[in-house]
C-alpha positions as CSV (number, residue, x, y, z in Angstrom):
1,M,0.0,0.0,0.0
2,Q,1.5,3.4,-1.2
3,D,1.9,5.9,1.8
4,F,0.3,9.4,1.0
5,V,0.0,12.6,3.1
6,T,-1.9,15.8,2.6
7,V,-0.3,18.8,3.4
8,T,-1.4,22.6,3.7
9,G,1.4,25.0,2.8
10,M,3.2,27.4,0.6
11,V,6.1,27.1,-1.9
12,I,9.0,29.2,-0.5
13,K,11.8,27.9,-2.8
14,T,12.3,26.1,-6.1
15,I,15.3,24.3,-7.7
16,P,15.5,23.2,-11.3
17,V,16.2,19.3,-11.5
18,G,17.4,18.1,-14.7
19,E,15.5,19.1,-18.0
20,Y,12.2,19.2,-17.0
21,D,11.7,18.6,-13.2
22,R,11.8,21.0,-10.1
23,S,12.4,20.6,-6.4
24,V,10.3,22.9,-4.3
25,V,10.5,23.6,-0.5
26,L,7.2,23.7,1.0
27,L,6.3,25.4,4.3
28,T,3.6,23.3,5.6
29,K,1.2,23.4,8.5
30,E,1.6,19.9,9.5
31,R,5.2,18.9,9.0
32,G,7.2,22.4,8.9
33,K,9.5,23.0,6.2
34,I,9.9,19.8,3.5
35,S,11.6,19.4,0.1
36,A,9.2,17.7,-2.4
37,F,10.2,16.8,-5.9
38,A,7.5,17.9,-8.7
39,K,8.0,15.7,-11.8
40,G,7.7,17.2,-15.2
41,A,7.2,20.8,-13.5
42,R,8.9,22.7,-16.0
43,K,7.1,21.7,-18.7
44,Q,4.4,24.2,-19.8
45,T,1.9,21.4,-20.0
46,S,2.4,20.1,-16.6
47,R,-0.1,20.3,-14.1
48,F,2.3,21.5,-11.8
49,S,3.9,24.1,-13.9
50,A,2.0,27.2,-11.7
51,A,1.5,25.1,-8.4
52,A,5.4,24.7,-8.2
53,N,6.1,28.2,-8.3
54,P,6.9,30.4,-5.0
55,F,4.0,32.0,-3.5
56,S,1.6,29.2,-4.5
57,F,-0.3,28.5,-1.3
58,G,-2.8,25.1,-1.1
59,T,-2.9,21.7,-0.5
60,F,-0.4,19.5,-1.6
61,K,-0.9,15.5,-1.7
62,L,2.4,14.0,-1.3
63,F,4.1,10.4,-2.1
64,V,6.0,9.8,1.2
65,G,9.2,7.8,-0.2
66,R,12.1,6.3,1.5
67,T,14.2,9.3,1.2
68,S,11.8,12.4,-0.2
69,Y,8.6,13.4,-0.8
70,N,7.0,13.4,-4.5
71,I,4.0,15.8,-5.3
72,M,1.1,13.8,-6.7
73,E,-1.7,16.5,-6.4
74,A,-2.0,20.2,-6.0
75,D,-5.0,22.3,-5.2
76,I,-3.9,26.0,-5.2
77,S,-6.1,28.4,-3.5
78,N,-3.9,31.3,-3.8
79,Y,-1.4,32.1,-6.2
80,F,-0.8,35.8,-5.2
81,E,-0.8,36.6,-8.7
82,S,-0.4,40.2,-8.3
83,L,2.8,40.0,-6.8
84,R,4.1,38.0,-10.0
85,T,3.6,41.1,-12.0
86,D,4.7,43.7,-9.4
87,F,8.7,44.0,-9.6
88,E,8.6,45.6,-6.4
89,G,6.2,43.8,-4.7
90,A,7.6,40.4,-5.8
91,Y,10.9,41.4,-4.2
92,Y,9.3,42.2,-1.0
93,G,7.6,38.6,-1.4
94,I,10.7,37.0,-2.3
95,Y,12.2,38.3,0.9
96,F,9.8,37.3,3.1
97,L,10.3,33.7,1.7
98,E,13.8,33.8,2.3
99,I,13.4,34.7,5.9
100,A,10.8,32.0,6.1
101,D,13.4,29.6,4.8
102,Y,16.1,30.7,7.3
103,Y,14.1,30.2,10.2
104,T,12.0,27.2,9.6
105,R,12.9,23.3,10.2
106,E,11.6,20.3,9.1
107,N,9.0,18.4,11.5
108,N,8.9,21.8,13.9
109,D,5.7,23.4,14.6
110,E,5.7,26.3,11.7
111,K,2.1,27.1,12.2
112,E,2.6,30.6,13.3
113,M,5.4,31.4,10.6
114,L,3.2,30.0,7.9
115,K,0.1,32.1,9.1
116,L,2.6,35.0,9.3
117,L,3.9,34.4,5.9
118,Y,0.5,34.2,4.3
119,Q,-1.0,37.3,6.0
120,S,1.9,39.3,5.1
121,M,1.5,38.3,1.3
122,R,-1.8,39.5,1.3
123,A,-0.9,42.7,3.2
124,L,1.6,43.4,0.0
125,Q,-1.4,43.4,-1.9
126,N,-3.2,45.8,-0.1
127,E,-3.1,49.2,-1.7
128,R,-3.6,51.3,1.5
129,L,-0.5,49.6,3.2
130,L,3.0,50.8,2.3
131,N,5.3,48.0,1.3
132,E,8.0,49.3,3.8
133,L,5.4,49.3,6.7
134,V,4.5,45.6,5.7
135,R,8.2,44.7,5.8
136,Y,9.3,46.3,9.0
137,I,6.0,44.3,10.6
138,F,6.9,41.2,9.1
139,E,10.7,41.3,10.1
140,I,9.5,42.4,13.7
141,K,7.0,39.6,14.2
142,A,9.2,36.9,12.4
143,M,11.8,37.5,15.1
144,A,9.4,37.6,17.9
145,V,7.5,34.4,16.8
146,N,11.1,32.6,16.9
147,G,11.8,34.3,20.4
148,E,14.7,36.3,19.0
149,F,13.3,39.8,18.9
150,P,15.7,42.1,21.1
151,G,13.1,45.0,21.5
152,V,13.7,48.9,20.9
153,P,17.5,49.3,21.4
154,A,18.1,50.8,24.9
155,D,20.2,53.7,23.3
156,M,17.5,54.5,20.9
157,Q,15.2,57.8,21.7
158,A,12.0,56.5,19.8
159,D,8.8,58.4,19.7
160,E,6.1,56.9,22.2
161,S,4.1,56.2,19.2
162,T,6.8,53.8,17.7
163,R,7.3,51.9,21.1
164,Y,3.5,51.6,21.1
165,A,3.5,50.1,17.6
166,V,6.6,47.8,18.3
167,S,4.5,46.4,21.4
168,Y,1.6,45.9,19.3
169,I,3.4,44.0,16.5
170,V,5.2,41.7,19.4
171,S,1.9,41.1,21.2
172,S,-0.9,40.9,18.6
173,T,-2.3,38.0,16.8
174,I,-1.0,37.7,13.4
175,E,-4.7,38.2,11.9
176,K,-4.6,41.6,13.3
177,L,-1.0,42.6,12.3
178,Y,-1.7,44.7,9.3
179,T,-4.4,46.7,10.5
180,F,-3.1,50.3,11.1
181,T,-0.8,52.6,9.5
182,V,1.8,55.1,11.0
183,S,3.4,58.3,10.4
184,R,6.5,58.7,8.3
185,Q,8.7,59.6,11.7
186,V,7.3,56.3,12.9
187,L,7.7,54.2,9.7
188,G,11.4,55.4,9.6
189,E,11.7,54.4,13.3
190,L,10.4,51.0,12.9
191,G,12.9,50.5,9.9
192,T,15.8,51.2,12.1
193,I,14.4,49.2,15.1
194,A,13.9,46.0,12.5
195,Q,17.3,46.9,10.9
196,R,19.2,46.7,13.9
197,A,17.4,43.8,15.4
198,R,17.9,41.6,12.1
199,K,21.7,42.5,12.3
200,R,22.0,41.5,15.7
201,V,20.0,38.1,15.4
202,M,20.4,37.0,11.9
203,D,23.8,35.7,10.6
204,R,22.9,35.6,6.9
205,D,22.9,38.1,4.0
206,F,19.7,37.9,1.9
207,K,19.9,38.4,-1.7
208,S,16.5,39.9,-2.1
209,L,17.5,42.3,0.6
210,E,20.1,43.8,-1.5
211,V,17.6,44.4,-4.2
212,L,15.0,46.2,-2.0
213,D,17.6,48.6,-0.4
214,K,18.5,49.5,-4.0
215,L,14.7,50.2,-4.7
216,C,14.4,52.0,-1.5
217,V,17.4,54.3,-2.2
218,E,16.0,55.0,-5.8
219,K,12.8,56.2,-4.5
220,L,14.1,58.5,-2.1
221,G,16.5,59.8,-4.8
């Protein structure tokens, strides 16, 4: 009897394999971060050609092999299509995927990180929210979820509104994270806090972040 499992999750990374296949990394509610093989996914006629791309969220039926998972079926409920056609939004999304890949592990309980990732992708599609604000909220909450957020730096003279925003981000449920906006001053201070915290606790450079920083410089210029 073949061994199958159905998981709910998001594709956070893809790697070409051979001429037509693809290895994907899924962040799942049931089994944390796992790698799965999508046979023929790089063919345009493949039923997995869209499902095996980053941002794709849904349910995946997997065959559990001796050393790997194989995708047998995929039912995608959200492709986050608008992010695929928005250059800036796409890079914010890719950055979030990189952070999720950095923090998560196989067989860990990653429900909160998956939920944060999904809600953050939705927030990037909300025209009323600045992408920069979504980014800073995501960074702070991702560190908080993993028990690594160090708080507002002791040597920083942050505005009281900024301190309240940080407290709200850390303590709020993920469903209520993206329900507020801030002034330009508070936005800048949140950015400083997130950046200093990230450099303190994360020992990796993220390629997508380099692109985002260049975009921010260009916008300010």
